[in-house]
C-alpha positions in Angstrom: 4.9 179.6 91.2 5.7 176.1 90.9 2.6 173.2 90.7 3.2 169.9 92.4 4.0 167.2 90.5 1.5 165.3 89.1 1.8 162.1 92.1 1.2 164.5 94.7 -2.1 166.7 93.7 -4.6 167.3 95.9 -7.7 164.7 94.2 -11.5 166.2 93.9 -12.4 164.8 97.4 -9.5 166.1 99.0 -10.3 169.2 97.6 -13.7 169.4 98.6 -12.4 168.4 102.3 -10.4 171.2 102.9 -12.6 173.7 101.5 -15.3 171.8 103.9 -12.9 172.1 106.7 -12.1 175.6 106.9 -16.0 176.3 106.8 -17.4 174.0 109.3 -13.7 174.2 111.1 -15.1 177.6 112.4 -18.3 178.7 110.6 -21.1 176.3 112.8 -19.3 175.9 115.7 -18.8 179.7 117.2 -20.8 181.5 114.6 -24.2 179.9 115.2 -24.6 181.8 118.5 -23.3 185.3 117.2 -26.1 184.8 114.4 -29.1 184.1 116.7 -27.7 187.4 118.5 -28.2 189.4 115.4 -31.0 187.5 114.2 -33.5 186.0 116.8 -35.5 182.8 116.5 -34.7 183.3 113.0 -30.9 182.5 112.7 -32.0 179.3 110.9 -33.3 181.2 108.0 -30.1 183.6 108.1 -27.6 180.3 107.1 -30.2 179.8 104.6 -30.4 183.0 103.4 -26.5 183.2 103.5 -26.2 180.2 101.4 -28.3 182.1 98.5 -25.8 184.9 98.7 -22.7 183.0 98.8 -24.0 180.8 95.4 -24.2 184.4 93.7 -20.6 185.5 95.0 -19.4 181.7 94.1 -20.4 182.2 90.7 -17.5 184.8 90.0 -15.1 182.6 91.5 -16.0 179.5 89.7 -15.4 181.8 86.3 -12.3 183.0 87.1 -11.2 179.5 88.2 -12.2 177.5 85.2 -10.5 180.3 83.2 -7.5 181.0 85.5 -6.5 178.1 87.9 -3.7 178.9 90.0 -1.9 178.4 93.1 -2.4 181.9 93.6 -6.3 181.6 93.4 -7.7 185.2 94.0 -4.8 187.4 93.7 -4.2 185.9 90.6 -8.0 186.5 89.5 -7.4 190.3 90.9 -4.0 190.5 88.8 -6.2 189.3 85.8 -9.2 192.2 86.3 -7.2 194.9 87.4 -4.1 194.3 86.4 -0.7 194.6 88.7 -0.5 197.6 91.1 -1.9 199.0 94.0 -5.3 197.6 93.4 -4.4 194.2 93.1 -2.1 194.4 96.0 -4.6 195.9 98.6 -7.4 193.6 97.7 -5.5 190.2 97.8 -3.9 191.3 101.0 -7.6 192.3 102.5 -8.2 188.6 101.4 -5.1 187.3 102.5 -5.6 189.0 106.3 -9.7 187.7 106.2 -7.9 184.7 105.8 -5.5 185.0 108.9 -8.5 186.2 110.5 -10.6 183.3 110.1 -7.4 181.2 111.1 -7.6 182.9 114.5 -11.4 182.5 114.7 -10.9 178.9 114.5 -8.0 178.9 117.1 -9.7 180.1 119.7 -12.8 178.5 118.9 -10.9 175.4 119.6 -9.5 176.8 123.0 -13.3 177.7 124.0 -14.9 174.6 123.3 -11.7 172.8 124.8 -12.1 174.4 128.4 -15.9 173.5 128.4 -15.1 170.1 129.3 -13.3 171.1 132.5 -16.3 174.1 133.0 -14.2 176.7 132.6 -15.3 180.2 130.7 -14.1 181.3 127.5 -12.9 184.8 129.0 -10.1 182.8 130.5 -6.2 183.4 129.3 -6.1 179.6 128.7 -8.6 180.4 125.2 -5.5 181.9 123.5 -2.9 180.1 124.9 -4.5 176.4 123.2 -5.3 178.3 120.1 -2.1 179.7 119.7 -0.9 175.7 120.5 -3.1 174.8 117.9 -1.7 176.9 115.1 1.7 175.2 115.9 -0.2 172.2 115.2 -1.4 173.5 111.7 2.2 174.5 110.8 3.7 170.8 111.7 1.5 169.3 110.0 1.7 171.8 106.9 5.5 171.3 106.3 4.8 167.6 105.9 3.1 168.0 102.4 -0.1 168.3 100.1 -0.4 164.2 100.5 -0.5 164.6 104.6 -2.8 167.6 104.2 -5.2 166.0 101.7 -5.2 162.7 103.4 -5.7 164.7 106.9 -8.6 166.7 105.8 -10.2 164.1 104.2 -10.7 162.0 107.3 -11.5 164.7 109.3 -14.1 165.7 107.2 -16.0 162.7 106.8 -15.4 162.1 110.7 -16.9 165.9 111.6 -19.8 165.6 109.0 -21.0 162.3 110.3 -20.8 163.8 113.8 -22.5 167.1 113.2 -25.3 165.0 111.3 -25.9 162.6 114.1 -26.2 166.0 116.7 -28.6 167.1 113.9 -30.6 164.6 113.9 -31.0 163.8 117.2 -31.7 167.3 117.9 -34.6 167.4 115.3 -36.2 164.2 116.7 -36.1 165.5 120.2 -36.9 168.8 120.3 -39.6 171.3 119.2 -39.1 173.9 116.4 -40.1 176.8 117.0 -43.9 178.1 115.6 -44.4 180.3 112.9 -46.2 182.6 115.3 -42.7 182.4 117.4 -40.8 183.5 114.0 -42.7 186.1 113.1 -42.4 187.6 116.3 -38.9 187.7 116.3 -38.3 186.5 119.9 -34.4 187.1 121.1 -33.7 190.1 119.0 -34.8 193.9 119.4 -33.0 194.2 115.6 -35.3 193.7 113.5 -34.8 193.4 109.6 -31.8 195.4 109.9 -30.4 192.5 112.4 -31.2 190.2 109.9 -29.8 191.5 107.2 -26.5 192.1 109.5 -26.7 188.7 110.9 -26.1 187.9 107.0 -22.9 189.1 107.0 -21.4 186.4 109.4 -23.7 183.7 107.9 -21.5 184.8 104.7 -18.3 184.2 106.6 -19.1 180.9 108.1 -19.1 180.2 103.7 -16.4 182.3 103.5 -13.7 178.8 103.4 -14.9 178.2 99.7 -12.7 180.9 98.3 -9.9 179.0 99.8 -10.2 176.4 97.5 -9.4 178.6 94.6 -5.9 178.8 95.6 -5.3 174.8 95.1 -5.2 175.5 91.1 -1.8 174.4 90.8 -1.9 171.5 93.3 -5.1 170.0 92.3 -6.0 167.2 89.2 -7.7 168.8 85.9 -7.7 172.4 88.1 -10.0 173.5 85.0 -12.7 171.6 85.7 -12.1 170.1 89.2 -11.6 173.9 91.3 -15.2 175.2 90.4 -16.9 171.9 90.8 -15.1 171.9 94.6 -16.3 175.0 94.8 -19.9 174.2 94.3 -19.8 170.7 96.1 -18.3 172.8 99.2 -21.3 175.2 99.5 -23.8 172.7 99.2 -22.5 170.6 102.1 -21.8 172.9 104.0 -25.7 174.8 103.4 -27.5 171.9 103.9 -25.0 171.1 107.7 -25.1 174.6 108.3 -29.6 174.7 108.1 -29.9 171.6 109.7 -27.8 172.1 112.5 -29.3 175.4 113.1 -32.8 174.0 113.3 -31.7 171.6 115.8 -30.2 174.5 118.2 -33.5 176.1 117.6 -35.4 173.3 119.1 -33.4 172.2 121.9 -32.7 176.1 123.2 -34.2 179.4 123.3 -32.4 182.3 121.6 -31.8 184.0 125.4 -30.3 180.9 125.8 -28.0 180.7 123.1 -26.9 183.9 123.2 -25.9 183.3 126.7 -23.2 180.8 125.2 -22.7 181.9 122.1 -19.1 181.1 122.2 -19.8 177.6 122.6 -23.4 177.5 121.9 -23.6 173.8 120.0 -22.3 172.2 123.1 -25.2 173.3 125.2 -27.8 172.1 122.7 -26.5 168.9 123.3 -27.1 168.4 126.6 -31.0 168.4 126.2 -30.7 165.6 123.7 -27.7 163.3 125.0 -27.1 165.2 128.8 -23.6 164.9 130.3 -22.2 162.6 127.4 -23.5 165.3 124.6 -20.7 167.9 125.7 -17.8 165.1 125.7 -19.7 164.2 121.9 -19.6 168.2 121.0 -16.6 169.1 122.2 -14.5 166.2 120.8 -16.2 166.9 117.5 -15.8 170.8 117.7 -12.1 169.6 118.3 -11.8 167.8 115.3 -13.3 170.3 113.0 -11.4 173.1 114.3 -8.1 171.4 113.9 -9.1 170.1 110.2 -10.0 173.7 109.8 -6.8 175.5 110.6 -4.3 173.2 108.7 -6.8 173.7 105.6 -7.0 177.1 106.3 -2.8 177.5 106.7 -1.8 176.1 103.7 -4.5 177.9 101.8 -3.2 181.2 103.0 0.4 181.0 102.8 -0.1 179.8 99.1 -2.0 182.9 98.6 1.3 185.3 100.5 3.6 183.0 98.3 1.9 184.2 95.1 2.1 187.7 96.4 5.2 188.2 96.8 6.3 185.6 93.3 4.1 188.6 91.7 6.3 191.3 93.5 2.6 192.9 95.3 5.1 192.3 98.7 8.7 192.2 99.5 10.4 188.8 98.0 10.8 185.8 100.7 14.8 186.0 100.7 14.4 183.8 104.3 16.7 180.7 104.1 14.0 178.5 105.8 11.6 176.3 103.7 8.7 178.0 104.1 8.4 181.8 105.1 5.5 182.3 103.5 3.7 179.7 105.8 6.1 181.1 109.1 4.6 184.8 108.2 1.2 183.2 108.3 1.5 181.5 111.7 2.7 184.3 113.4 0.2 186.8 111.9 -2.7 184.2 113.1 -0.9 183.5 116.5 -0.9 187.4 117.2 -4.4 188.3 116.4 -5.4 185.1 118.5 -3.9 186.8 121.6 -4.8 190.1 120.8 -8.7 189.8 120.1 -12.1 188.2 121.6 -14.6 185.9 119.4 -17.0 188.2 118.3 -14.7 191.2 117.2 -12.7 188.7 115.5 -15.6 187.3 113.1 -16.6 191.0 112.9 -13.8 192.5 111.1 -13.1 189.4 109.4 -16.6 189.8 107.7 -15.7 193.2 106.8 -12.3 192.7 105.0 -14.2 189.7 103.2 -16.7 191.3 102.3 -14.8 194.3 100.7 -12.5 191.9 98.9 -15.3 189.9 97.6 -16.5 193.1 95.6 -13.6 193.9 94.0 -13.7 190.2 92.9 -16.8 191.0 91.4 -16.7 194.4 90.0 -13.5 193.2 88.5 -15.3 190.4 86.6 -17.7 193.1 85.6 -15.6 195.6 84.6 -12.4 193.9 82.7 -13.0 190.9 81.8 -16.6 190.6 79.8 -14.0 189.7 76.8 -12.0 187.4 78.2 -14.4 185.5 80.1 -17.9 183.8 79.4 -20.2 184.6 82.0 -24.0 186.1 83.2 -23.4 190.5 83.8 -26.6 190.1 85.9 -25.6 187.3 88.1 -22.2 189.5 89.2 -24.1 192.2 89.3 -26.5 190.7 92.2 -23.9 189.5 93.7 -22.4 193.1 94.3 -25.5 194.3 95.4 -26.3 191.8 97.8 -22.2 192.4 99.4 -22.9 196.6 99.7 -26.6 196.2 101.2 -25.4 193.6 104.2 -22.0 195.1 104.8 -23.4 198.8 104.8 -25.9 197.4 107.7 -23.2 195.2 109.5 -21.3 198.9 109.7 -23.7 200.9 111.0 -24.8 198.0 113.2 -21.5 197.9 114.6 -21.1 201.5 114.8 -23.8 201.7 117.4 -22.5 198.4 119.0 -19.2 198.1 119.2 -17.3 201.3 117.3 -14.0 199.6 117.8 -14.7 197.1 114.9 -15.5 199.0 112.2 -12.6 201.6 113.3 -9.9 198.5 113.2 -11.4 197.8 109.9 -10.8 200.8 108.7 -7.2 201.3 109.6 -6.2 198.2 108.9 -7.8 198.7 105.2 -6.1 202.4 104.9 -2.7 200.7 106.0 -2.5 197.8 103.5 -3.8 200.6 101.4 -0.9 203.2 101.8 1.9 200.3 102.1 1.1 198.8 99.1 0.7 202.0 97.3 4.6 202.9 98.8 5.4 199.7 97.6 4.5 200.0 94.0 6.6 203.1 93.9 10.0 200.7 94.1 8.8 199.0 91.4 8.0 202.5 88.9 10.9 204.0 87.4 11.4 207.6 85.9 9.1 206.7 82.8 6.4 205.8 85.1 6.2 202.1 84.3 6.0 199.2 87.2 7.9 196.2 86.7 6.1 193.6 88.1 7.4 190.7 85.3 6.4 187.4 86.6 6.7 183.8 85.7 3.1 182.8 84.5 1.0 179.9 86.1 
């Protein structure tokens, strides 16, 4: 895959902006209410613990990025660990699909918050229509090139970080934080420890955007240093924002109120602080955040898909169109935006991401000890955390919404079968796979 010319490469600031743009775009505006539904009054703590777990996961990605910076990011990491073939293709596509799911999550969040200005519920058919319109805008901006994407991401990241800081500070100043006794009682959730652990799956999903930075290896200045630095900085920034804002919301709304407005909880939390102006301010902020988040996610997901094509893990793109990977990405994101609601989109995305994340850590631990200098205990801890959280989340969803794990399982099996069948086309009579590609 070709790298961007030196004059068009993203700076460290631009890379961090893209990473935070993806995370903040969906994470705090819609997942806050869903995390509260599972964790109860302890939902701010869930975002903090989620940041810690994400830190363990990020360690593997930083090590991979420092060793193998690539525009294919995770696909390239998996290829280095597992070699070309079914495993690499399957886990790479799971990551790609989880990124596309995140795009549909952001798109529906945009529609949901925009319609709050007109007091229209999140069940309106206008929600997916507005979401698809936003995806179309993201497509137009992405075909404009890296400079436009980087500049857009930087400006919008500054606006939304400052705006969210205002919401958090004002909410903490006006509201009253829950007492220790209230928190100990687990108000608002009857799921106990299991609910809190399951909530971590969604909290981690709110930080998942850091993985999109790994796809910028060919498009960022000094990638051996800056990709890893971008990951660390982005996670730290978002952790501070999420925890502060969650505390602010907890100070102004009860858990039942948050759950009742879970698709637009942040807008409701602004009312006690700013009155009706709070709704306009929060919705405007959500629109900016979701727009920038979708632009960044579409950019990174299409890069990953193009890399998979270059690696011969999927059929080669032979279209005469200038960026077929981008077109496929926006079409898939639009389809998911139409088909699924926010809660199910988030749950399926969390399952796909955690499965892929475990594969990344295991690949580093099992196959690359001689090539990459890392501490195995950290990688094993990341595998343990992911496995426990995924297991608890699946059990909870099997009880409350079995369609989610069923759809996720079918999706994983379809990807696996399709990859295996496609690999057969690259295997000669001697059993040798022909997967040659131009290395980054």
